MOPAC internal coordinates of N, CA, C and O (Angstrom, degrees):
PM7 1SCF
backbone

  N    0.0000 0     0.00 0     0.00 0    0    0    0
  C    1.4254 1     0.00 0     0.00 0    1    0    0
  C    1.5890 1   107.03 1     0.00 0    2    1    0
  O    1.2310 1   120.96 1   -44.51 1    3    2    1
  N    1.3245 1   115.77 1   135.49 1    3    2    1
  C    1.4370 1   116.48 1   178.99 1    5    3    2
  C    1.5193 1   110.50 1  -100.42 1    6    5    3
  O    1.2310 1   122.96 1   -16.62 1    7    6    5
  N    1.3903 1   111.94 1   163.38 1    7    6    5
  C    1.4270 1   115.38 1  -177.57 1    9    7    6
  C    1.5799 1   114.62 1   -64.46 1   10    9    7
  O    1.2310 1   121.19 1   164.81 1   11   10    9
  N    1.3725 1   115.33 1   -15.19 1   11   10    9
  C    1.5090 1   116.63 1  -178.91 1   13   11   10
  C    1.5289 1   110.25 1   -81.17 1   14   13   11
  O    1.2310 1   118.05 1   166.60 1   15   14   13
  N    1.2507 1   121.31 1   -13.40 1   15   14   13
  C    1.4445 1   125.76 1   179.59 1   17   15   14
  C    1.4978 1   111.54 1   -76.87 1   18   17   15
  O    1.2310 1   120.62 1   -49.36 1   19   18   17
  N    1.2667 1   116.43 1   130.64 1   19   18   17
  C    1.4514 1   123.85 1  -179.41 1   21   19   18
  C    1.5612 1   104.54 1   -85.89 1   22   21   19
  O    1.2310 1   119.79 1   -73.00 1   23   22   21
  N    1.3208 1   118.01 1   107.00 1   23   22   21
  C    1.4127 1   122.31 1  -175.64 1   25   23   22
  C    1.6421 1   109.92 1   -74.54 1   26   25   23
  O    1.2310 1   122.53 1   163.53 1   27   26   25
  N    1.3314 1   112.76 1   -16.47 1   27   26   25
  C    1.5251 1   115.33 1   175.80 1   29   27   26
  C    1.4487 1   116.46 1   -80.22 1   30   29   27
  O    1.2310 1   120.73 1   167.43 1   31   30   29
  N    1.4107 1   116.21 1   -12.57 1   31   30   29
  C    1.3795 1   119.01 1  -171.62 1   33   31   30
  C    1.5552 1   112.87 1   -99.20 1   34   33   31
  O    1.2310 1   120.21 1    -6.33 1   35   34   33
  N    1.3300 1   117.21 1   173.67 1   35   34   33
  C    1.4487 1   123.14 1   176.45 1   37   35   34
  C    1.4722 1   112.07 1   -86.96 1   38   37   35
  O    1.2310 1   120.95 1    51.74 1   39   38   37
  N    1.3430 1   115.80 1  -128.26 1   39   38   37
  C    1.4582 1   120.41 1  -178.97 1   41   39   38
  C    1.5330 1   105.63 1  -113.03 1   42   41   39
  O    1.2310 1   121.76 1    -7.25 1   43   42   41
  N    1.2503 1   114.24 1   172.75 1   43   42   41
  C    1.5276 1   121.64 1   177.64 1   45   43   42
  C    1.5254 1   110.87 1    90.40 1   46   45   43
  O    1.2310 1   121.71 1    24.67 1   47   46   45
  N    1.3651 1   114.33 1  -155.33 1   47   46   45
  C    1.4458 1   120.96 1  -176.29 1   49   47   46
  C    1.5673 1   110.15 1   -62.06 1   50   49   47
  O    1.2310 1   120.98 1   138.97 1   51   50   49
  N    1.2937 1   115.72 1   -41.03 1   51   50   49
  C    1.5096 1   120.88 1  -175.56 1   53   51   50
  C    1.5078 1   110.62 1   -55.54 1   54   53   51
  O    1.2310 1   118.44 1   157.28 1   55   54   53
  N    1.3363 1   120.59 1   -22.72 1   55   54   53
  C    1.4574 1   121.89 1  -173.50 1   57   55   54
  C    1.4860 1   109.47 1   -66.69 1   58   57   55
  O    1.2310 1   119.72 1   156.67 1   59   58   57
  N    1.3232 1   118.13 1   -23.33 1   59   58   57
  C    1.4396 1   121.11 1  -177.38 1   61   59   58
  C    1.6113 1   109.63 1  -101.88 1   62   61   59
  O    1.2310 1   121.27 1   179.37 1   63   62   61
  N    1.2709 1   115.17 1    -0.63 1   63   62   61
  C    1.4747 1   118.48 1   179.13 1   65   63   62
  C    1.5241 1   112.62 1   -59.32 1   66   65   63
  O    1.2310 1   118.95 1   -33.63 1   67   66   65
  N    1.2327 1   119.61 1   146.37 1   67   66   65
  C    1.5277 1   124.64 1   179.71 1   69   67   66
  C    1.5359 1   105.36 1  -113.02 1   70   69   67
  O    1.2310 1   121.60 1   -94.14 1   71   70   69
  N    1.3653 1   114.55 1    85.86 1   71   70   69
  C    1.4224 1   117.59 1  -178.37 1   73   71   70
  C    1.5352 1   115.89 1   -61.37 1   74   73   71
  O    1.2310 1   119.62 1   145.37 1   75   74   73
  N    1.2905 1   118.32 1   -34.63 1   75   74   73
  C    1.4223 1   118.53 1  -174.92 1   77   75   74
  C    1.6022 1   109.59 1   -78.28 1   78   77   75
  O    1.2310 1   118.72 1   157.14 1   79   78   77
  N    1.2776 1   120.04 1   -22.86 1   79   78   77
  C    1.4102 1   124.15 1   177.54 1   81   79   78
  C    1.5878 1   105.07 1   -75.21 1   82   81   79
  O    1.2310 1   121.45 1   139.11 1   83   82   81
  N    1.3764 1   114.84 1   -40.89 1   83   82   81
  C    1.4913 1   117.94 1   175.25 1   85   83   82
  C    1.4937 1   110.91 1   -59.99 1   86   85   83
  O    1.2310 1   121.24 1   132.61 1   87   86   85
  N    1.3145 1   115.23 1   -47.39 1   87   86   85
  C    1.5499 1   120.72 1  -176.42 1   89   87   86
  C    1.5460 1   107.52 1   -65.33 1   90   89   87
  O    1.2310 1   118.75 1   140.86 1   91   90   89
  N    1.3648 1   120.00 1   -39.14 1   91   90   89
  C    1.5427 1   117.90 1   173.30 1   93   91   90
  C    1.5015 1   112.44 1   -60.84 1   94   93   91
  O    1.2310 1   119.34 1   140.88 1   95   94   93
  N    1.3193 1   118.86 1   -39.12 1   95   94   93
  C    1.4068 1   122.46 1  -175.35 1   97   95   94
  C    1.5923 1   107.82 1   -69.44 1   98   97   95
  O    1.2310 1   122.26 1   138.40 1   99   98   97
  N    1.4286 1   113.27 1   -41.60 1   99   98   97
  C    1.4582 1   116.83 1   174.45 1  101   99   98
  C    1.5301 1   110.76 1   -58.09 1  102  101   99
  O    1.2310 1   119.70 1   129.27 1  103  102  101
  N    1.2343 1   118.17 1   -50.73 1  103  102  101
  C    1.4412 1   125.22 1  -171.12 1  105  103  102
  C    1.5128 1   105.99 1   -59.89 1  106  105  103
  O    1.2310 1   118.80 1   137.70 1  107  106  105
  N    1.3111 1   119.88 1   -42.30 1  107  106  105
  C    1.4468 1   122.14 1  -176.05 1  109  107  106
  C    1.4617 1   111.44 1   -68.13 1  110  109  107
  O    1.2310 1   118.46 1   161.06 1  111  110  109
  N    1.2496 1   120.54 1   -18.94 1  111  110  109
  C    1.5701 1   127.26 1   178.31 1  113  111  110
  C    1.4868 1   108.62 1  -105.68 1  114  113  111
  O    1.2310 1   117.65 1  -178.31 1  115  114  113
  N    1.2747 1   122.08 1     1.69 1  115  114  113
  C    1.4755 1   122.72 1  -179.50 1  117  115  114
  C    1.5011 1   116.47 1    64.35 1  118  117  115
  O    1.2310 1   123.70 1  -148.47 1  119  118  117
  N    1.3861 1   110.51 1    31.53 1  119  118  117
  C    1.4216 1   121.39 1  -177.14 1  121  119  118
  C    1.5366 1   110.51 1   -99.81 1  122  121  119
  O    1.2310 1   118.80 1   -47.57 1  123  122  121
  N    1.2944 1   119.90 1   132.43 1  123  122  121
  C    1.4110 1   125.23 1  -177.35 1  125  123  122
  C    1.5016 1   112.10 1  -113.51 1  126  125  123
  O    1.2310 1   117.68 1   -15.59 1  127  126  125
  N    1.2674 1   122.03 1   164.41 1  127  126  125
  C    1.4537 1   122.99 1   174.61 1  129  127  126
  C    1.5118 1   112.12 1   -64.66 1  130  129  127
  O    1.2310 1   121.98 1   146.96 1  131  130  129
  N    1.3411 1   113.82 1   -33.04 1  131  130  129
  C    1.4534 1   119.59 1   172.99 1  133  131  130
  C    1.5428 1   113.34 1   -60.34 1  134  133  131
  O    1.2310 1   120.23 1   137.80 1  135  134  133
  N    1.3644 1   117.16 1   -42.20 1  135  134  133
  C    1.3262 1   122.46 1   178.13 1  137  135  134
  C    1.5832 1   111.85 1   -59.36 1  138  137  135
  O    1.2310 1   121.81 1   133.08 1  139  138  137
  N    1.3626 1   114.14 1   -46.92 1  139  138  137
  C    1.4188 1   121.70 1  -178.62 1  141  139  138
  C    1.5994 1   107.18 1   -63.91 1  142  141  139
  O    1.2310 1   119.80 1   140.41 1  143  142  141
  N    1.2485 1   117.98 1   -39.59 1  143  142  141
  C    1.4723 1   124.72 1  -179.89 1  145  143  142
  C    1.4973 1   106.07 1   -59.87 1  146  145  143
  O    1.2310 1   121.43 1   129.60 1  147  146  145
  N    1.3447 1   114.86 1   -50.40 1  147  146  145
  C    1.5357 1   116.77 1   179.59 1  149  147  146
  C    1.4783 1   117.60 1   -57.10 1  150  149  147
  O    1.2310 1   123.53 1   136.19 1  151  150  149
  N    1.3752 1   110.83 1   -43.81 1  151  150  149
  C    1.4285 1   121.20 1  -174.63 1  153  151  150
  C    1.5564 1   113.71 1   -74.22 1  154  153  151
  O    1.2310 1   119.88 1   143.00 1  155  154  153
  N    1.3407 1   117.83 1   -37.00 1  155  154  153
  C    1.3771 1   125.72 1   178.96 1  157  155  154
  C    1.5044 1   113.29 1   -83.21 1  158  157  155
  O    1.2310 1   120.80 1   145.95 1  159  158  157
  N    1.3428 1   116.07 1   -34.05 1  159  158  157
  C    1.4922 1   122.84 1   177.31 1  161  159  158
  C    1.5206 1   111.53 1    86.41 1  162  161  159
  O    1.2310 1   117.69 1  -147.56 1  163  162  161
  N    1.2917 1   122.00 1    32.44 1  163  162  161
  C    1.4557 1   123.50 1   176.90 1  165  163  162
  C    1.6143 1   106.94 1  -128.09 1  166  165  163
  O    1.2310 1   121.58 1    -3.05 1  167  166  165
  N    1.2862 1   114.57 1   176.95 1  167  166  165
  C    1.5128 1   117.33 1   178.64 1  169  167  166
  C    1.3986 1   113.91 1   -66.32 1  170  169  167
  O    1.2310 1   120.32 1   -19.72 1  171  170  169
  N    1.3221 1   117.00 1   160.28 1  171  170  169
  C    1.4607 1   121.90 1   175.70 1  173  171  170
  C    1.4049 1   112.18 1   -76.33 1  174  173  171
  O    1.2310 1   118.50 1   150.97 1  175  174  173
  N    1.3528 1   120.46 1   -29.03 1  175  174  173
  C    1.4779 1   118.81 1   173.18 1  177  175  174
  C    1.5380 1   116.30 1   -62.12 1  178  177  175
  O    1.2310 1   120.24 1   147.41 1  179  178  177
  N    1.3577 1   117.15 1   -32.59 1  179  178  177
  C    1.4472 1   123.02 1   174.40 1  181  179  178
  C    1.5232 1   108.30 1   -69.63 1  182  181  179
  O    1.2310 1   117.92 1   139.75 1  183  182  181
  N    1.2749 1   121.57 1   -40.25 1  183  182  181
  C    1.4433 1   128.66 1   177.96 1  185  183  182
  C    1.5559 1   105.98 1   -57.45 1  186  185  183
  O    1.2310 1   120.90 1   128.00 1  187  186  185
  N    1.3512 1   115.88 1   -52.00 1  187  186  185
  C    1.5032 1   121.65 1  -176.19 1  189  187  186
  C    1.5525 1   108.62 1   -65.20 1  190  189  187
  O    1.2310 1   119.34 1   133.67 1  191  190  189
  N    1.2848 1   118.87 1   -46.33 1  191  190  189
  C    1.4727 1   123.17 1  -172.57 1  193  191  190
  C    1.5747 1   106.73 1   -67.75 1  194  193  191
  O    1.2310 1   119.84 1   147.03 1  195  194  193
  N    1.3253 1   117.92 1   -32.97 1  195  194  193
  C    1.4337 1   118.35 1   176.17 1  197  195  194
  C    1.5719 1   111.72 1   -74.49 1  198  197  195
  O    1.2310 1   119.32 1   143.95 1  199  198  197
  N    1.2470 1   118.90 1   -36.05 1  199  198  197
  C    1.4646 1   122.61 1   177.67 1  201  199  198
  C    1.5452 1   108.44 1   -63.00 1  202  201  199
  O    1.2310 1   120.47 1   136.99 1  203  202  201
  N    1.2405 1   116.71 1   -43.01 1  203  202  201
  C    1.4413 1   125.68 1  -177.08 1  205  203  202
  C    1.5279 1   118.27 1   -84.82 1  206  205  203
  O    1.2310 1   123.86 1   177.46 1  207  206  205
  N    1.3713 1   110.19 1    -2.54 1  207  206  205
  C    1.4729 1   117.80 1   174.41 1  209  207  206
  C    1.4998 1   120.40 1    83.69 1  210  209  207
  O    1.2310 1   118.37 1  -176.46 1  211  210  209
  N    1.3831 1   120.72 1     3.54 1  211  210  209
  C    1.3991 1   120.21 1   173.50 1  213  211  210
  C    1.4611 1   114.59 1   -86.66 1  214  213  211
  O    1.2310 1   120.95 1   176.79 1  215  214  213
  N    1.3539 1   115.79 1    -3.21 1  215  214  213
  C    1.4931 1   119.04 1   171.49 1  217  215  214
  C    1.5204 1   106.58 1  -141.15 1  218  217  215
  O    1.2310 1   121.31 1   -13.92 1  219  218  217
  N    1.3272 1   115.09 1   166.08 1  219  218  217
  C    1.5038 1   119.57 1  -178.24 1  221  219  218
  C    1.4595 1   107.88 1  -133.41 1  222  221  219
  O    1.2310 1   119.69 1  -120.84 1  223  222  221
  N    1.4160 1   118.20 1    59.16 1  223  222  221
  C    1.4104 1   121.38 1   176.34 1  225  223  222
  C    1.4889 1   112.06 1   -67.03 1  226  225  223
  O    1.2310 1   120.93 1   -65.20 1  227  226  225
  N    1.3353 1   115.83 1   114.80 1  227  226  225
  C    1.4508 1   124.46 1  -172.60 1  229  227  226
  C    1.5404 1   109.16 1   -65.37 1  230  229  227
  O    1.2310 1   119.06 1   144.36 1  231  230  229
  N    1.3499 1   119.40 1   -35.64 1  231  230  229
  C    1.4495 1   118.11 1   177.06 1  233  231  230
  C    1.5075 1   113.85 1   -64.72 1  234  233  231
  O    1.2310 1   119.38 1   140.50 1  235  234  233
  N    1.3507 1   118.79 1   -39.50 1  235  234  233
  C    1.4202 1   119.91 1   174.86 1  237  235  234
  C    1.5024 1   111.12 1   -68.02 1  238  237  235
  O    1.2310 1   119.67 1   131.04 1  239  238  237
  N    1.2837 1   118.23 1   -48.96 1  239  238  237
  C    1.4395 1   118.57 1  -179.67 1  241  239  238
  C    1.5079 1   113.34 1   -59.48 1  242  241  239
  O    1.2310 1   119.72 1   141.18 1  243  242  241
  N    1.3074 1   118.14 1   -38.82 1  243  242  241
  C    1.4781 1   120.78 1  -177.52 1  245  243  242
  C    1.5558 1   107.53 1   -70.62 1  246  245  243
  O    1.2310 1   119.82 1   143.19 1  247  246  245
  N    1.3621 1   117.95 1   -36.81 1  247  246  245
  C    1.4648 1   120.58 1   173.76 1  249  247  246
  C    1.5142 1   115.84 1   -58.97 1  250  249  247
  O    1.2310 1   121.82 1   133.58 1  251  250  249
  N    1.3412 1   114.13 1   -46.42 1  251  250  249
  C    1.4369 1   120.17 1   178.40 1  253  251  250
  C    1.5220 1   111.52 1   -63.03 1  254  253  251
  O    1.2310 1   123.05 1   134.53 1  255  254  253
  N    1.3770 1   111.77 1   -45.47 1  255  254  253
  C    1.4583 1   117.33 1  -178.35 1  257  255  254
  C    1.5983 1   109.54 1   -60.52 1  258  257  255
  O    1.2310 1   121.17 1   132.65 1  259  258  257
  N    1.3375 1   115.37 1   -47.35 1  259  258  257
  C    1.4205 1   120.00 1  -173.45 1  261  259  258
  C    1.5616 1   110.82 1   -68.94 1  262  261  259
  O    1.2310 1   121.23 1   157.50 1  263  262  261
  N    1.3244 1   115.25 1   -22.50 1  263  262  261
  C    1.4685 1   118.12 1  -178.93 1  265  263  262
  C    1.5730 1   109.37 1   -88.27 1  266  265  263
  O    1.2310 1   121.23 1   179.49 1  267  266  265
  N    1.3367 1   115.25 1    -0.51 1  267  266  265
  C    1.4478 1   114.74 1   175.26 1  269  267  266
  C    1.5115 1   116.53 1   101.00 1  270  269  267
  O    1.2310 1   118.72 1  -169.57 1  271  270  269
  N    1.3772 1   120.04 1    10.43 1  271  270  269
  C    1.4613 1   123.08 1   173.05 1  273  271  270
  C    1.4922 1   106.45 1   -62.48 1  274  273  271
  O    1.2310 1   120.22 1   -39.98 1  275  274  273
  N    1.3398 1   117.18 1   140.02 1  275  274  273
  C    1.4391 1   120.47 1  -179.59 1  277  275  274
  C    1.5434 1   110.21 1   -61.05 1  278  277  275
  O    1.2310 1   120.84 1   -51.24 1  279  278  277
  N    1.3248 1   115.99 1   128.76 1  279  278  277
  C    1.4726 1   121.26 1  -174.00 1  281  279  278
  C    1.6217 1   110.58 1   -64.16 1  282  281  279
  O    1.2310 1   121.29 1   144.94 1  283  282  281
  N    1.3171 1   115.13 1   -35.06 1  283  282  281
  C    1.4600 1   116.09 1   178.80 1  285  283  282
  C    1.4878 1   112.06 1   -61.56 1  286  285  283
  O    1.2310 1   118.27 1   150.37 1  287  286  285
  N    1.3240 1   120.90 1   -29.63 1  287  286  285
  C    1.4145 1   122.10 1  -178.50 1  289  287  286
  C    1.4633 1   110.55 1   -79.42 1  290  289  287
  O    1.2310 1   118.89 1   155.17 1  291  290  289
  N    1.3862 1   119.72 1   -24.83 1  291  290  289
  C    1.4799 1   122.96 1  -179.53 1  293  291  290
  C    1.5235 1   112.21 1   -79.62 1  294  293  291
  O    1.2310 1   118.39 1   154.45 1  295  294  293
  N    1.2898 1   120.67 1   -25.55 1  295  294  293
  C    1.4360 1   122.72 1  -179.69 1  297  295  294
  C    1.5829 1   108.06 1    49.51 1  298  297  295
  O    1.2310 1   121.38 1  -118.73 1  299  298  297
  N    1.3416 1   114.97 1    61.27 1  299  298  297
  C    1.4140 1   123.46 1  -171.12 1  301  299  298
  C    1.6435 1   108.74 1   -65.18 1  302  301  299
  O    1.2310 1   121.34 1   -32.11 1  303  302  301
  N    1.3351 1   115.03 1   147.89 1  303  302  301
  C    1.5293 1   115.75 1   173.28 1  305  303  302
  C    1.5301 1   105.50 1   -65.11 1  306  305  303
  O    1.2310 1   122.32 1   -24.97 1  307  306  305
  N    1.2924 1   113.16 1   155.03 1  307  306  305
  C    1.5367 1   122.41 1  -177.78 1  309  307  306
  C    1.4949 1   110.00 1   -48.18 1  310  309  307
  O    1.2310 1   116.96 1   131.77 1  311  310  309
  N    1.3358 1   123.40 1   -48.23 1  311  310  309
  C    1.3692 1   122.49 1  -174.97 1  313  311  310
  C    1.6028 1   118.43 1   -67.73 1  314  313  311
  O    1.2310 1   122.95 1   171.87 1  315  314  313
  N    1.3815 1   111.96 1    -8.13 1  315  314  313
  C    1.4278 1   116.86 1   177.55 1  317  315  314
  C    1.5733 1   116.39 1  -105.96 1  318  317  315
  O    1.2310 1   122.94 1  -176.30 1  319  318  317
  N    1.3259 1   111.97 1     3.70 1  319  318  317
  C    1.4531 1   115.97 1  -176.67 1  321  319  318
  C    1.5171 1   115.57 1   -79.88 1  322  321  319
  O    1.2310 1   120.58 1   159.13 1  323  322  321
  N    1.2696 1   116.49 1   -20.87 1  323  322  321
  C    1.4726 1   120.78 1   178.13 1  325  323  322
  C    1.4598 1   118.11 1   -61.91 1  326  325  323
  O    1.2310 1   120.10 1   180.00 1  327  326  325

C-alpha cells in the first residue's frame, strides 16, 4: 500500500481521495459538513462518506470542486474531470 491510498475508503475514485486535505481546505474557509449538507440538500452522512472516500456523491464533489477545493484532493471520478 502506498501513502497516496486512502485506507478509510472503499474502491474506485474515492480510494485516492485525500480527506484530510479536503478538511483542511474546508477549515480554512470556515466551511462545515453541515454547510455542505444545507447547500447541496442531502444528508450529512453522505457528505461525510463522500469526503472520506467511501461514497462518490457527485453533487457533493461538484460543490467542493466549484467552490475551489483542490481537484487533486478530491480524486474525482473520470466523468467529472472535464
